[in-house]
C-alpha positions as CSV (number, residue, x, y, z in Angstrom):
1,X,0.0,0.0,0.0
2,X,1.3,3.4,-0.9
3,X,2.1,5.8,2.0
4,X,-0.3,8.7,2.2
5,X,1.1,12.1,1.5
6,X,0.2,15.0,3.8
7,X,-1.9,16.7,1.1
8,X,-3.9,13.4,0.6
9,X,-4.6,13.1,4.3
10,X,-6.1,16.6,4.4
11,X,-8.2,15.8,1.4
12,X,-9.4,12.5,2.8
13,X,-10.6,14.2,6.0
14,X,-13.2,15.9,3.9
15,X,-14.9,12.6,3.0
16,X,-18.2,11.7,4.7
17,X,-18.0,7.9,5.1
18,X,-21.6,7.4,6.1
19,X,-23.2,4.0,5.4
20,X,-26.2,5.9,4.0
21,X,-23.9,7.2,1.3
22,X,-22.9,3.7,0.3
23,X,-26.5,2.6,0.2
24,X,-27.2,5.2,-2.5
25,X,-24.9,3.0,-4.7
26,X,-26.6,-0.2,-3.3
27,X,-23.4,-1.2,-1.6
28,X,-22.7,-2.8,1.8
29,X,-19.2,-1.8,2.8
30,X,-17.3,-4.3,5.0
31,X,-14.0,-2.3,5.1
32,X,-12.3,0.7,3.5
33,X,-8.7,1.6,2.8
34,X,-7.3,5.1,2.1
35,X,-5.2,5.3,-1.1
36,X,-3.8,8.6,-2.2
37,X,-6.9,10.8,-2.6
38,X,-9.5,8.0,-2.7
39,X,-10.8,5.1,-0.7
40,X,-10.8,1.4,-1.7
41,X,-14.1,-0.1,-0.6
42,X,-14.4,-3.8,0.3
43,X,-18.1,-4.4,-0.4
44,X,-20.6,-7.2,-0.9
45,X,-20.2,-6.6,-4.6
46,X,-16.5,-6.7,-4.8
47,X,-13.8,-4.0,-4.5
48,X,-14.7,-0.5,-5.5
49,X,-13.2,3.0,-5.4
50,X,-14.9,5.9,-3.7
51,X,-13.9,9.4,-5.0
52,X,-15.1,12.8,-4.0
53,X,-15.3,15.1,-7.0
54,X,-15.4,18.9,-7.5
55,X,-18.4,19.3,-9.9
56,X,-20.9,17.4,-11.9
57,X,-20.0,19.1,-15.2
58,X,-16.5,17.4,-15.3
59,X,-18.1,14.1,-14.3
60,X,-20.6,14.3,-17.2
61,X,-17.8,15.1,-19.6
62,X,-15.7,12.1,-18.4
63,X,-18.6,9.5,-18.3
64,X,-20.0,10.6,-21.7
65,X,-16.5,10.4,-23.3
66,X,-15.7,7.0,-21.8
67,X,-19.0,5.6,-22.8
68,X,-18.2,6.5,-26.4
69,X,-14.7,5.0,-26.2
70,X,-15.8,1.7,-24.6
71,X,-17.4,0.6,-27.8
72,X,-13.9,0.0,-29.1
73,X,-11.7,-0.1,-26.1
74,X,-12.6,-1.7,-22.8
75,X,-9.3,-1.4,-20.7
76,X,-10.4,1.8,-18.9
77,X,-12.1,2.4,-15.6
78,X,-15.8,1.8,-15.2
79,X,-18.1,3.9,-13.1
80,X,-20.9,2.4,-10.9
81,X,-24.3,3.9,-11.4
82,X,-26.2,5.0,-8.3
83,X,-29.8,4.0,-7.6
84,X,-31.1,7.1,-9.5
85,X,-29.3,6.1,-12.7
86,X,-26.6,8.8,-12.4
87,X,-22.9,8.1,-12.1
88,X,-22.6,10.4,-9.0
89,X,-24.6,11.4,-5.9
90,X,-24.8,14.6,-4.0
91,X,-24.3,13.8,-0.3
92,X,-24.3,16.5,2.3
93,X,-21.7,19.1,1.2
94,X,-20.0,16.9,-1.4
95,X,-20.4,15.0,-4.6
96,X,-19.2,11.4,-4.8
97,X,-18.7,8.7,-7.4
98,X,-17.9,5.0,-7.3
99,X,-15.7,3.1,-9.7
100,X,-14.8,-0.6,-10.2
101,X,-11.4,-1.4,-8.8
102,X,-9.0,-2.7,-11.5
103,X,-6.8,-5.4,-9.9
104,X,-3.2,-5.2,-10.9
105,X,0.0,-3.3,-10.3
106,X,1.1,0.2,-11.2
107,X,3.2,0.6,-14.4
108,X,6.9,0.5,-13.6
109,X,8.6,2.9,-16.0
110,X,12.0,1.4,-15.3
111,X,10.7,-1.9,-16.8
112,X,11.0,-1.8,-20.6
113,X,8.3,-4.4,-21.0
114,X,5.8,-2.3,-19.0
115,X,6.6,0.8,-21.1
116,X,6.0,-1.1,-24.3
117,X,2.7,-2.5,-23.1
118,X,1.5,0.9,-21.9
119,X,2.6,2.7,-25.1
120,X,0.8,0.2,-27.3
121,X,-2.3,0.4,-25.1
122,X,-2.2,4.2,-25.4
123,X,-2.2,4.0,-29.2
124,X,-5.2,1.6,-29.1
125,X,-7.0,3.8,-26.6
126,X,-6.4,6.9,-28.8
127,X,-7.7,5.0,-31.9
128,X,-10.9,4.1,-30.1
129,X,-11.5,7.7,-29.3
130,X,-11.4,8.9,-32.9
131,X,-14.6,10.9,-33.7
132,X,-14.8,12.0,-30.0
133,X,-15.0,15.7,-30.8
134,X,-18.1,15.4,-33.0
135,X,-19.7,13.0,-30.6
136,X,-19.2,15.3,-27.6
137,X,-20.3,18.4,-29.5
138,X,-23.6,16.7,-30.1
139,X,-24.1,15.5,-26.5
140,X,-25.5,18.7,-25.0
141,X,-22.7,18.9,-22.4
142,X,-22.6,22.1,-20.3
143,X,-18.8,22.1,-20.9
144,X,-16.6,20.7,-23.6
145,X,-13.0,20.4,-22.3
146,X,-10.8,21.0,-25.3
147,X,-7.2,22.1,-25.8
148,X,-7.3,22.2,-29.6
149,X,-5.2,25.1,-30.9
150,X,-4.3,26.4,-27.5
151,X,-0.6,25.6,-27.2
152,X,0.7,28.8,-28.8
153,X,-1.3,30.9,-26.5
154,X,-0.3,28.8,-23.5
155,X,3.4,29.2,-24.4
156,X,3.0,33.0,-24.9
157,X,1.0,33.4,-21.7
158,X,3.7,31.4,-19.7
159,X,6.4,33.6,-21.1
160,X,4.6,36.8,-20.1
161,X,4.0,35.3,-16.6
162,X,7.7,34.5,-16.1
163,X,8.7,38.0,-17.3
164,X,6.3,39.5,-14.8
165,X,7.6,37.3,-12.0
166,X,11.2,38.1,-12.9
167,X,10.4,41.9,-12.7
168,X,8.5,41.5,-9.4
169,X,11.2,39.4,-7.7
170,X,14.0,41.7,-9.0
171,X,12.4,44.6,-7.0
172,X,12.3,42.7,-3.7
173,X,14.4,44.3,-1.1
174,X,15.0,41.0,0.6
175,X,15.4,37.9,-1.5
176,X,15.3,34.4,-0.1
177,X,17.0,31.3,-1.5
178,X,14.1,30.5,-3.8
179,X,14.1,34.1,-5.2
180,X,17.8,34.0,-5.9
181,X,17.6,30.6,-7.6
182,X,14.8,31.9,-9.7
183,X,16.7,34.9,-10.9
184,X,19.7,32.7,-11.8
185,X,17.6,30.3,-13.8
186,X,14.7,32.2,-15.3
187,X,16.3,33.7,-18.4
188,X,17.3,30.2,-19.7
189,X,13.7,29.0,-19.2
190,X,12.2,32.0,-21.0
191,X,14.5,31.2,-23.9
192,X,13.3,27.6,-23.8
193,X,9.7,29.0,-24.1
194,X,10.8,31.2,-27.0
195,X,12.1,28.0,-28.7
196,X,8.8,26.2,-28.1
197,X,6.9,29.2,-29.6
198,X,9.2,29.3,-32.7
199,X,9.0,25.6,-33.3
200,X,5.2,25.3,-32.9
201,X,4.7,28.3,-35.2
202,X,6.9,26.7,-37.9
203,X,5.2,23.3,-37.5
204,X,1.9,22.0,-39.0
205,X,0.2,22.4,-35.7
206,X,-2.8,24.4,-36.9
207,X,-3.6,21.9,-39.6
208,X,-3.2,19.0,-37.2
209,X,-5.8,20.6,-34.9
210,X,-8.3,20.5,-37.8
211,X,-7.5,16.9,-38.7
212,X,-10.2,14.7,-37.3
213,X,-7.9,11.7,-37.7
214,X,-5.4,13.2,-35.2
215,X,-8.0,14.4,-32.6
216,X,-8.6,12.1,-29.6
217,X,-9.5,12.1,-25.9
218,X,-6.3,12.8,-24.2
219,X,-5.9,11.3,-20.7
220,X,-3.5,14.2,-19.8
221,X,-2.2,12.6,-16.6
222,X,-0.3,9.5,-17.6
223,X,1.8,9.0,-14.5
224,X,2.7,5.5,-13.6
225,X,0.0,5.2,-10.9
226,X,-2.7,5.9,-13.5
227,X,-1.7,3.0,-15.6
228,X,-2.5,-0.4,-14.1
229,X,-1.0,-3.6,-15.6
230,X,-2.7,-6.9,-15.3
231,X,-1.9,-10.0,-17.4
232,X,0.1,-8.1,-20.0
233,X,-2.6,-5.5,-20.5
234,X,-2.6,-1.8,-19.5
235,X,-5.6,-0.2,-18.0
236,X,-6.0,3.6,-17.8
237,X,-7.6,5.1,-14.7
238,X,-8.4,8.6,-13.3
239,X,-9.6,10.7,-16.2
240,X,-10.0,13.8,-14.0
241,X,-7.7,15.9,-16.3
242,X,-8.9,14.4,-19.6
243,X,-9.6,16.7,-22.5
244,X,-10.0,16.7,-26.3
245,X,-6.7,17.5,-28.2
246,X,-4.4,16.1,-30.8
247,X,-2.8,12.8,-29.8
248,X,0.8,14.1,-29.5
249,X,-0.3,16.0,-26.4
250,X,-0.9,12.7,-24.7
251,X,2.2,11.1,-26.2
252,X,4.3,13.9,-24.8
253,X,2.6,13.6,-21.5
254,X,3.3,9.9,-21.2
255,X,6.8,10.1,-22.6
256,X,8.1,12.9,-20.3
257,X,6.5,11.4,-17.2
258,X,8.0,8.1,-18.0
259,X,11.6,9.3,-18.5
260,X,12.0,12.3,-16.1
261,X,12.7,10.1,-13.1
262,X,15.2,8.1,-15.0
263,X,17.6,10.8,-16.1
264,X,15.6,11.6,-19.2
265,X,16.8,8.4,-20.8
266,X,16.8,8.9,-24.6
267,X,16.6,5.2,-25.4
268,X,13.5,4.9,-23.3
269,X,11.9,7.7,-25.2
270,X,12.5,5.9,-28.5
271,X,11.1,2.7,-27.1
272,X,7.9,4.6,-26.3
273,X,7.6,6.2,-29.7
274,X,8.4,2.9,-31.5
275,X,5.9,0.9,-29.5
276,X,3.1,3.5,-30.1
277,X,4.1,3.7,-33.8
278,X,3.8,0.0,-34.2
279,X,0.0,0.3,-33.4
280,X,-0.7,3.6,-35.0
281,X,1.9,5.4,-37.1
282,X,3.1,8.8,-35.9
283,X,3.6,11.2,-38.8
284,X,6.6,13.4,-39.4
285,X,4.6,16.6,-38.7
286,X,3.3,15.2,-35.5
287,X,6.9,14.5,-34.3
288,X,7.8,18.1,-35.0
289,X,4.9,19.3,-32.8
290,X,5.9,16.7,-30.2
291,X,9.4,18.2,-30.0
292,X,8.0,21.8,-29.7
293,X,5.8,20.7,-26.7
294,X,8.7,18.8,-25.1
295,X,10.9,21.9,-25.3
296,X,8.5,23.9,-23.1
297,X,9.7,23.8,-19.5
298,X,6.4,22.6,-18.0
299,X,7.6,21.5,-14.6
300,X,9.7,24.6,-14.0
301,X,6.9,26.9,-15.1
302,X,4.2,25.3,-13.0
303,X,6.2,25.3,-9.9
304,X,7.4,28.9,-10.2
305,X,3.9,30.1,-11.1
306,X,2.3,28.2,-8.2
307,X,4.9,29.6,-5.7
308,X,4.6,33.2,-6.6
309,X,0.8,33.2,-7.1
310,X,0.2,31.1,-3.9
311,X,-1.7,28.4,-5.8
312,X,-0.5,25.5,-3.6
313,X,-0.8,25.1,0.2
314,X,2.8,23.9,0.5
315,X,5.5,25.0,2.9
316,X,8.4,27.2,1.8
317,X,10.7,24.3,2.5
318,X,8.6,22.0,0.3
319,X,8.6,24.5,-2.6
320,X,12.4,25.0,-2.3
321,X,13.2,21.3,-2.3
322,X,11.0,20.7,-5.3
323,X,12.5,23.7,-7.1
324,X,16.1,22.4,-6.5
325,X,15.1,19.0,-7.7
326,X,13.5,20.3,-10.8
327,X,16.5,22.4,-11.7
328,X,18.7,19.3,-11.3
329,X,16.3,17.5,-13.7
330,X,16.5,20.4,-16.1
331,X,20.1,19.6,-16.8
332,X,19.1,16.0,-17.9
333,X,16.2,17.4,-19.8
334,X,18.4,19.8,-21.7
335,X,20.8,17.0,-22.6
336,X,17.9,14.8,-23.7
337,X,16.5,17.5,-26.0
338,X,19.9,18.0,-27.6
339,X,20.3,14.3,-28.3
340,X,16.8,14.1,-29.6
341,X,17.4,16.9,-32.1
342,X,20.8,15.6,-33.1
343,X,19.3,12.2,-33.9
344,X,16.9,14.0,-36.2
345,X,13.9,12.4,-34.6
346,X,11.9,15.5,-35.7
347,X,13.0,15.3,-39.4
């Protein structure tokens, strides 16, 4: 069992674990186990997952999208309907959903076989979501989560935010260690964003965003714990951040999450691309967009933005430790991108 993080413990304290709640899903709970930000339920109908959600609009988007995909791909999570036929219930001051537990183990990114299985499964999952944009547009959803065409604006906005932060911090009379590290590193990261902007503007990005054969439901959080392996099959769980976009968005997400804790291993990145490509060929213009997205310093930007805009309830020490670790990772990421370009993967 994974050890709970402090932030998870705070989140789990907000759950109302009343037996009347479980009865709304027609479940008798014999035991429950905390895991990250959810609970595993041991019930009379097998093992389930209880999750507290923020709003019903996101839930409707996810369940509608997954119902569409399941016609062609079944290795994804399944929601349990409540007695009223909905996939969620309002209970006291919260909204809850229940999912079937997928038995298996988390994907191990240091295991080449796991990476290949997950990469091929991702391609199959993406293929099954073709046509998702038209389907969702006709589903009368209150919201349609889409990132199509938004990367250039995202990059430019990030650049402006970093320039603003640099100016603000430069005026501080007293600068702490975090501030000083920021001022030493920020110019290089702004230049990295400039490179991302230049590359995506030169690419075929806009046309790809209009190509229905490249538009899929992106999972958008393909960390190892959201990929469960069982009997040589990969199952995708937790679609909280899912959205409609071109598939290279997800390929980049999986690739970078898989290699960043292993020194940005170039060979591992090629294994991922080749495995995906063996199921659904990645075109040259998509690889060029992939490189543009990889060049963007996503981890650095998110941490800096969250720190200076107080978006996370983390201690200063936690922020500083994460910042130092990410800067150490940046050296490996820089070497990886250099090798990637030298090998002409984007050509």
